[in-house]
N, C-alpha and C positions, 0 to 999 in steps of 0.2 A: 890271168887276172891275179897279179900277185898281191898279197896282203889280204885276200878274201877268205874268211874263215867258212869254208862251205860245211864243214861238219856242224859247226854251231847253227848256221842257218838251216840245215837239215833237221836237226834236233828241234829248233824252235817250229819249223813247219809240220813236222810230224807230231809234235805235242799239241799244236793247234788243232789238227785233224782229229786226234784221239779225244781232246777235250770237247770238241764242238760237234763231232760228227759220229760218235761212237756207234749209234743205232745202225749206221749204213755202210761201215767199213767191214769188209770181209775178212781180211787176214793181212795186215799191213807188212810189207817189206820196207826196210830202209835201202835207199839206193842212192848213189851219188856218182857225179862225174866231176873231175877236179876243177872245171871251169865255173862253178857256181850255179846259182839258180836262174839268173837272168840272161845268160849267153854271153859269148865273146868271140873274139877271132883267135884262131890258133893256126899260124903260118897261112897257106892259102885257103883254108877251110873256115867257114863260119859256123858257130854253134849258137842255136837259139833255143830257149827254153821258155815255156809259158804253162800256166795252169788256169783251169776253169772248172766251175761246178757243172757236172753232168751225171747222169744216171745215179744220182743221189749220193755222190761222193766227189771228192776233189780229184781231178784228172790232170796228170802231168804229161806234157809232150816235150820231147827233145828232138830237134832236127839239125842234122849236119848237112851242109851243102857248100859248094864253092863260092856261092854268092849270098849275102845276108838276106836279100829280098826273096831269093828262092826258099831260103830256109823259113823265112816268115810265111811265105805263101803256103809251103807244105804244112805248116802248123795250123794256118787258118783252115786249109782244107781238111785237115784231120779233125779239128774240132767240129766242123760242119758234118762230117761223117758221122761222128758220134751223136751229135744232135739228131740227125736223120734216123739213125737206128733206135735211139731212145724213143722217138715218136712212134715207131712201129712196134717195140717190143715191150715197153714199160707197162705194167699192169696198174701203175699209179696214175697213168694218164687215161682218162675215161674212154676217150675215142681211139686209142690205139688198136692195132689189130689184135693183139691178144686179149685186151679188155673186151672187144666185141665178140671174140671167141668164147670167152667165159660167160659173158652175158647171154649168149645163144646156147649154152650147154643144155643138153636134153631136148633141144628144140630143132635146130637146123645148122647145116654147115655154113662157114663164113669164108669168103674168097679172100686170100691173104697174098702178101708179096712172096717172091722167091726167097727172100732172106728168111722170113718166118718159117716157111717149109724147111729151109736148110737147117736152121738152128734147132727145130724140133726133131728132125731126123737124126741129127748128130746127138741130140739129148738122148734119143731112144737107143742109139747105138752104145753110148757110154752106159746107160741103165743095164744093157745086156752085158757089156763087159764086167760091170761091178756086181753082178748077180743081184741087181735090184737096190743096190746101195744108193745109187743116184736115182731119183724119181722125180720128174718134171711135173707130176700132177699131185705132189704132196701138199700143195697149197692149202687146202682146208685145214690140215693139221697144224701147219705152220701159223694160220691165223688163230687157231684156237689156243696156241701157246702165247702168241703176241710177244715174243721176246724182243723184237725190233722196237717196240714202243714201250708201254709201261711193263709189260711182262706179267704173266699170270700162269698158274699151275692147274691145268685142267684136270678133271677126274678121268680115271682109266675108262669108265663107262662113256663119258662124253666123247673120248677119242675113239673108242670102238664103235660108236654110232656113225663115225665119219669113214670108217674103213672102206665101205663100199665105193666111195668117191675117189679112192687112191688107186685104182686099178688101171695100170698103164695100158692095158689092152683096150680100154675104152677110149683112148685118144686115137682118133682116126685121121691120119695124114694123107691126103690124096694129092701127090705131086702132079699128077696129069691134069687134073682139073684145077689145082692151085687152091684146094680148099682144106680146112682143118675143122673137125667136128669132135665135140666131147659128148659121149652117148648119155650120160647121166645128168640130170638137173643137180646143180650144186657143185659140180666138179670145177676146178680151177686150175688152169695151166700157169706155171710161173717159171720163167727161165732165169730167174735170179742168180741161180747157180751155175749158169753157163754162158750168159749173155754178155758179160764184161769180157770174158775171154774171146768171144766171137767178135765183139765189137773192136777189140785190140787188133785182131788179125786184119780185119777190113780196113781199119784206120792206118795201120802200117802201110798196107797196099797203096791207099790212097796218097799218102805221103811220099811213097817212093814215085808214084806216077807224076807227082808234082814237082819232082826234081831233087828230093832229099837222098843223099847217098848213104845215109846212116841215120839211126834215131831209136827212140824209146817211146813206147806208148805204155803208160802206167795208170790203169784205172783201178784204184783201191789196191787190192793184193793180186791183181791180174797184170801182167807185164809181158809185152811182146817187143823184142829187140830185132833190128836189121842192120847189117854193117858193123863197123867198128868205129871206135872213137878216133878223132884226128891223129892221136899219136900211134895208131894202129893196134892199140890194145883192145880187148873185148870189154863191153860194159860190165861194171862190178855190182853185184847186189848182196845185200845181207839179208838172212833169214831171221825173222824176229823170234827172240825167245818167248815161249808162250807164258812163262810165269814171272818175267822180269819187265821193268819199265820199257816204254817205246824207245827203240834205238839201240837196246841191248840185243845182241844177236848171238845165235849159236854158231854162226859161221858164214863165210862169204863165198860167192859164186861167180865165176866169168861166164857171160853168155854172149853168143854171137849167132844171130839168125835163129834164135829159139825163144820159146815162151816159158814162163814160170808162173805158177799160181799156188797160193797157199790157203788152206782152210784150217781154222783153229777155233777152239772153244773160248777164246780169251777176248773177243771183240764185241759180240753180242751176247750178253748173258745176264742173269740175275742171280744172286746168292740168297737163298732163304733157308733158315735152320742149319747154316753150315754146308749147304749142298749147292753145287753150281748147276744151274739150268741154262743151257745154251740153245743156239738156234739150229744146230745141225741134228736133224732128227733121224732116227732109224726107222725107215719105212715099215719094217716088221712090227716093231713094238710101239711106235709113234712116241717114244721117249727119247730125250737127248742121247746120242751115242756116247758110250763111256770108255771106248777102247782106246782112245788117242787124245792128245792135247793139240797136236796140229800135224798136218800133212802137207808137204810141199811137193809138187810134180813139176818136172822140166819136160817139155815136149816140143814137137816142131810147130805146133799150132796152139794158139792161146784157147780156142775152144776146147781142144782136148785136155790141156793142162787144167782148165777150169773145172770141167766136168769131173774129171777123174779124181781130183783132190777130194771133193765132196764124198763121192762113192767110196773111195778108199779109206777115208776117215771112218765111214760106217762099217766097212769090211773088217777093219782092224789091222794091227800091225803084220801078222803072219800072212793072212790072205792077201793083204793089200800089197806087201813087198813081192809076194809070189807073182802076183799080177804085173807088177811094174817090171820085174825080170823077164816076164813072158812077152811084153810089147815092145816091138823094135823102135828104137829112137825115144824111148820113154825112160826117165830116171826119176828118183825120188828120195825124199828124207822124211822118215816117220819118227815122230816123238810120242811114245806110248803114254798111257795113263800114269805111269810112275816116273815119267820124265827121261826114260832111256832113249837114246838116239840110234835109229837104224838108218844106213845109207846104201843105196843100191850100188852094185858092182860098178856101174859106169861113172859113179861120182866119186869114188874113193880117192882118186888123185886130182879131182877138180874141186872138191869142196874144201875150203880152208877152215877148219873148226876154230872157233874162238876159244882160247885157253880159259879154264875155269879159274875164278878168283880164289 
């Protein structure tokens, strides 16, 4: 598509997302493929791109296929899969499975789908990896802060009264019977910190089953890729600078059959008396974590990248990078509270840092 300024279109799109959807955007990447936003033909391959609102954010799907109709079908199936998972996992939908689990807290188990069991089991696994930095039952504390809406600063006493509701051992997942039970009344499970990555994984699989040979699933800051661009290059993504306007990156990264996710303090926050209060809470203090500005994780699956970025953000740069280096197939970029950038050993030659002005 000659003459199409994809960079300008991308900036306009991301500006709209940031202006209109700031409460629900996790940690935006900028990402681009040189054929523009609407799709086109490149040699024998067809590229189709579409966006829709799902899971409280703008979702971008890209499908590459030998036939345009196949690519369109893959995208249609992809959006249908995201919608299906949202109906199951969203706590904003009153009759979703997780909403029913929360409503029955302290009363009785709820029978749920295999997907709910799967995402919760993976959430618990990430909690163990991150020494509790990621906690899927931190919902009551998140609600107390209410950063995603008007934002308020609760007293420490109010937060301390919620602490008994945040014990992950009170989340009982029974895969054999297909049930989930929260042992204490008032508990609230919320997979917002891991569900988008999980949905990206399943959506990519559905798109491949529908015939797409390559593609990208981008659900806010959670991105899953499969295959390569029609010119045989990997897909290219930029990591947003946490203290610069949207579209200004710290560097660019090529991805193939990998997922990437970023958690940052720069999308959902309020500033009062010169202090930034953001949505990523430390489960130990129940205060916003102060050790990092952003954490980007690259992994084989979206669900792992999505959960790890939040947990590592809480752990801090030193412990977080040590964890990344221990985990096979996982890489990361951590920007600490002072703006210093740390890059894992496996990304040193893959991440192209943006020159500083």
